Structures are given as C-alpha cells and as structure tokens.
C-alpha positions in Angstrom: -23.0 6.2 -28.5 -23.4 2.9 -26.6 -26.1 2.8 -23.9 -24.4 2.9 -20.5 -24.6 -0.6 -18.8 -23.1 0.3 -15.4 -23.4 3.2 -13.0 -19.8 4.1 -13.8 -20.6 4.3 -17.5 -23.8 6.2 -16.8 -22.0 8.8 -14.6 -19.3 9.3 -17.3 -21.9 9.7 -19.9 -23.8 12.3 -17.9 -20.6 14.2 -17.0 -19.6 14.4 -20.7 -23.1 15.7 -21.7 -24.0 17.7 -18.6 -23.3 21.1 -20.1 -25.6 20.4 -23.0 -28.5 19.1 -20.9 -31.5 21.3 -20.2 -31.8 22.7 -16.7 -34.6 20.1 -15.9 -32.4 17.3 -17.2 -29.4 18.6 -15.2 -31.5 18.7 -12.0 -32.7 15.1 -12.6 -29.3 13.7 -13.6 -27.6 15.3 -10.6 -30.1 13.8 -8.2 -29.8 10.3 -9.8 -26.0 10.4 -9.4 -26.1 11.7 -5.8 -28.7 9.2 -4.6 -28.1 5.9 -6.4 -29.7 3.9 -3.6 -33.0 5.8 -3.9 -33.1 5.2 -7.7 -33.3 1.4 -7.1 -35.9 1.6 -4.4 -38.2 4.5 -5.0 -40.8 5.1 -7.7 -40.2 7.6 -10.5 -43.0 9.7 -9.1 -41.3 9.9 -5.7 -37.9 10.5 -7.2 -39.2 13.3 -9.4 -40.7 14.9 -6.3 -37.4 14.8 -4.4 -35.4 16.0 -7.5 -37.8 18.9 -8.1 -38.8 17.8 -11.6 -41.8 16.3 -13.3 -42.1 12.4 -13.5 -42.0 12.7 -17.3 -38.6 14.4 -17.1 -37.1 11.2 -15.7 -38.6 9.2 -18.6 -37.4 11.7 -21.2 -33.9 11.8 -19.6 -33.6 8.0 -19.7 -34.6 8.1 -23.4 -32.2 10.9 -24.1 -29.4 8.8 -22.7 -30.3 5.9 -25.0 -32.6 3.8 -22.8 -36.0 2.5 -23.9 -37.5 4.1 -20.8 -37.2 4.7 -17.1 -37.2 1.1 -16.0 -34.2 0.3 -18.2 -32.2 3.1 -16.6 -33.3 2.1 -13.1 -32.2 -1.5 -13.7 -28.6 -0.3 -14.0 -28.6 1.0 -10.4 -30.6 -2.0 -9.2 -28.1 -4.5 -10.5 -25.2 -2.6 -9.0 -26.8 -2.3 -5.6 -27.6 -6.0 -5.6 -23.9 -6.7 -6.2 -22.7 -4.4 -3.5 -25.6 -4.6 -1.0 -26.0 -8.3 -0.3 -28.4 -9.7 2.2 -28.0 -8.8 5.9 -25.6 -10.5 8.3 -28.4 -12.5 9.9 -29.6 -13.9 6.6 -26.1 -14.9 5.5 -25.5 -16.5 8.9 -28.7 -18.5 8.6 -27.6 -19.7 5.2 -24.2 -20.9 6.6 -26.0 -22.7 9.4 -28.6 -24.2 7.1 -26.0 -25.6 4.7 -22.9 -26.2 6.8 -19.6 -27.0 5.2 -16.6 -28.8 6.7 -13.8 -26.6 8.0 -11.6 -27.8 5.1 -14.2 -26.9 2.5 -14.8 -23.5 4.2 -11.0 -22.8 4.2 -10.8 -23.6 0.5 -13.8 -21.5 -0.5 -12.6 -18.6 1.6 -9.1 -18.7 0.2 -10.4 -18.7 -3.3 -12.7 -15.7 -2.7 -10.0 -13.7 -0.9 -7.5 -14.5 -3.7 -10.1 -13.1 -6.2 -10.6 -10.0 -4.0 -6.9 -9.3 -3.9 -6.3 -9.9 -7.6 -9.1 -7.4 -8.4 -7.4 -4.5 -6.6 -4.8 -3.7 -9.2 -7.0 -3.6 -12.3 -9.8 -1.7 -10.4 -7.4 1.0 -9.3 -4.9 1.1 -12.1 -5.7 4.5 -13.4 -6.5 6.3 -10.1 -3.8 4.8 -7.7 -0.9 6.9 -8.9 -3.0 10.1 -8.8 -4.0 9.4 -5.2 -0.4 8.7 -4.1 0.8 11.8 -5.8 -1.8 13.9 -4.0 -0.9 12.4 -0.6 2.7 13.3 -1.2 1.8 17.0 -1.9 -0.9 17.2 0.8 -0.4 19.8 3.5 -2.5 18.0 6.2 -4.1 14.6 5.9 -7.1 13.6 7.9 -8.3 9.9 7.8 -11.8 8.7 8.8 -13.3 5.3 9.0 -16.0 4.1 11.5 -17.3 0.8 12.8 -15.9 -2.1 10.8 -13.9 0.4 8.7 -12.1 1.8 11.7 -9.3 -0.8 11.7 -8.3 0.1 8.1 -8.4 3.8 8.9 -6.3 3.2 12.0 -3.8 1.1 10.1 -3.4 3.8 7.4 -2.9 6.5 9.9 -0.4 4.4 11.9 1.7 3.3 9.0 1.8 6.8 7.4 2.5 8.6 10.7 5.7 6.6 11.0 7.2 8.9 8.3 4.7 11.8 8.2 3.8 13.6 11.4 0.9 15.6 10.0 -1.5 12.6 9.7 -4.6 12.7 11.9 -7.3 10.1 12.6 -10.8 11.5 13.0 -13.0 9.7 15.5 -16.2 10.3 17.4 -15.1 9.5 21.0 -17.1 11.4 23.5 -19.3 12.7 20.7 -16.7 15.4 19.8 -16.5 14.8 16.0 -18.7 17.7 15.1 -16.3 20.1 16.8 -13.3 18.6 14.8 -15.2 19.0 11.6 -15.6 22.7 12.2 -11.8 23.0 12.0 -11.5 21.5 8.5 -9.6 23.7 6.1 -9.8 23.9 2.3 -6.1 22.9 2.2 -6.8 19.6 4.0 -6.9 16.2 2.3 -9.6 14.0 3.9 -9.3 10.2 3.3 -12.7 8.4 3.8 -12.8 4.6 4.2 -16.1 2.8 4.2 -18.2 0.0 2.6 -21.8 -1.1 2.6 -23.7 -0.6 4.8 -22.2 2.9 5.1 -22.1 4.5 8.5 -23.9 7.7 9.4 -20.7 9.2 10.6 -18.8 8.8 7.3 -21.6 10.4 5.4 -21.4 13.3 7.9 -17.7 13.7 7.4 -18.0 13.6 3.6 -20.6 16.3 3.7 -18.5 18.5 6.0 -15.3 18.0 4.0 -17.1 18.9 0.7 -18.7 22.0 2.3 -15.2 23.2 3.5 -13.7 22.6 0.1 -11.3 19.9 1.2 -9.8 17.4 -1.3 -11.6 14.1 -0.7 -10.0 10.7 -1.3 -12.5 7.8 -1.0 -11.6 4.1 -0.4 -14.8 2.2 -0.8 -16.6 -0.8 -2.3 -18.2 1.0 -5.3 -17.8 3.9 -7.6 -21.4 4.9 -6.7 -20.9 4.6 -3.0 -22.2 7.7 -1.2 -18.7 8.8 -0.3 -17.4 8.1 -3.8 -19.9 10.5 -5.3 -18.5 13.2 -3.0 -14.9 12.4 -3.7 -12.2 13.9 -6.0 -10.4 10.5 -6.2 -11.7 7.0 -5.6 -10.0 3.7 -5.0 -12.2 0.6 -4.7 -12.0 -2.8 -3.2 -14.2 -5.9 -3.0 -15.8 -7.2 0.2 -17.2 -10.5 -1.1 -16.4 -13.2 1.4 -17.4 -16.7 2.7 -18.6 -15.6 6.1 -21.6 -13.8 7.4 -19.8 -10.4 7.4 -18.2 -8.5 4.5 -14.5 -9.3 4.0 -11.9 -6.7 5.0 -8.9 -8.5 3.5 -8.8 -6.4 0.4 -9.2 -3.0 2.1 -6.3 -3.9 4.5 -4.2 -4.8 1.5 -5.1 -1.6 -0.3 -4.2 0.4 2.8 -0.8 -1.3 3.1 0.0 -0.7 -0.6 -1.1 2.9 -0.4 1.2 3.5 2.7 4.1 1.7 0.9 3.9 3.8 -2.2 3.3 7.0 -0.2 6.7 6.3 1.5 8.4 5.4 -1.7 7.2 8.6 -3.5 8.1 10.8 -0.5 11.8 9.9 -0.9 14.7 10.4 1.4 13.0 12.8 3.8 10.4 10.1 4.6 13.2 7.5 5.2 14.9 9.9 7.6 11.6 10.5 9.4 11.0 6.8 9.6 14.5 6.1 11.0 14.0 8.8 13.7 10.6 7.4 14.6 11.9 3.8 14.8 14.8 4.9 17.0 12.4 6.7 19.3 10.2 3.7 19.6 13.1 1.5 20.7 14.6 4.2 23.0 11.3 4.6 24.9 10.8 0.9 25.3 7.7 0.8 23.1 9.1 -2.5 21.7 10.1 -5.4 23.9 
C-alpha cells in the first residue's frame, strides 16, 4: 500500500486499518488525528506523554504505516500546516509595505488568486457536497455558528436559508450567553460550523458541545484536518489564499451561496412557497424601500 503523503490520505489509511491496530497504536493514532497542530510542533516525547503511550510507540506506528520513521510521518502534518497556517497578519502586512505594487498590479494578482480559489471549490467538494445538501434537506433543526471573521459567512448562510426554512438558527456569544444555548442542543440537531485558520476558541467550544450531545456536525473550513473537520460528520473545504494581509473570504462566501441555492432547489415546491410568503411579508412590512 502506498505511503500516505497528505493528512487526508493518512487519516483514511488509519481509519481503514484502525480495527486491526493494537490498543497502543489505536491510542497513538487517535491522538495524532485529533491534534494535528501539536504533531507539527511538539517532540515525540511530549506527544507520547499527552497520548498516554511510550515514545517508541509513535516510531513503531509510523513504521507500521509505511514511513521510515517518526520524522517522515511528522513532515506530512508540518507541510499541511505550513500551507494552511501562513505567517501572521503583521508579517504579511510588512511584506506588502516592504515590496509595494501598483494598484493595477495588485488588482491583477488578487483577481488571479481569487479565480483560483473559486475554481478549486468544485473539485474539492465534489464528493461531499451532495451529501451535505441532502442532510440539510432532511434536518429537523439547523444551527449555524461562525465567529470573528467567519461570522459574515455564518450570518449569510442563516439569512439566505431562513428565507425558505424558518427553523434555521444562528448561534452567537452576545452577552456571553453561548454556554446556555449549547446546553439546549439536541441529538436531532444539525450544527453547521464555519471557520478557518486561526480557529476561534468559540468554534472549538461549539464543536465539542455538539459532539458531546450527539448532533450531526457539518464543517465548512479550510482543511480536512482543521480542528472542526476532525469533529465533523461531513466536511466542505475552501481556500483562503489571498493577496492581502488577511485571509480571503471570497471562496467561503461563494460556497455559502451555492449551498443555500442547492438547499432551496432540493427542498422543492414547499421551499418556493415559503420563500414567496417571506418575500411578500418583507415588502408588506416596508423592509424594502
């Protein structure tokens, strides 16, 4: 069997072999998958302590999966995190200031990058997209969460879907009340999590609560090994590469719009009737000028 060259391949390999692994290998493998950021930054000794296994277990697990040794397995995670965890905002801003481009050149570079981000959406989500839409159509109650710079995408998804589905809720932390809302999660709920690196503390908290309550979790994020992706039942990914000092949100906004569109299409005539009623109410109440 080929040696896994990406975290996604490694996760699939571990999942396919998990039942045959020894208890020590299972404990180590589970910790690696659940804590990818730590794999790239901590020593094998520290990781083994956190995972509750011996350091040699990590080495043997790496060899069992086809790697020469631990460093070869670790490099898979290191490369992925370098791709999805670029330098901080300040460093990128300093780079822009140190090597300024004309507005015309910046427009051209940004347009090219955003075009790439948008074109990457369909192949990245080809297999999972239909499953996510089908689940949304069947969901009893849908709760959407996204914080900080991910909040606009979460708000957009909730707003668009609420035009034809009344049982769509946006989770927020206004007044510090989110912990109370999380206590009311039910196993029948579908929780949609939206986030990208660096991941907010709040989205990790929501993911943990949703998993503990047995909810179905749909993650929209920038990597298959993002913390919320590892907790999710279904994952859709987008790219945040941009030409500015801040990660680009163009692709996630496009993904949200496509998700809402297909959600409406698959919901059929009932959704059309609900949308028509909502639109009439908005005009009747003077919401639109």
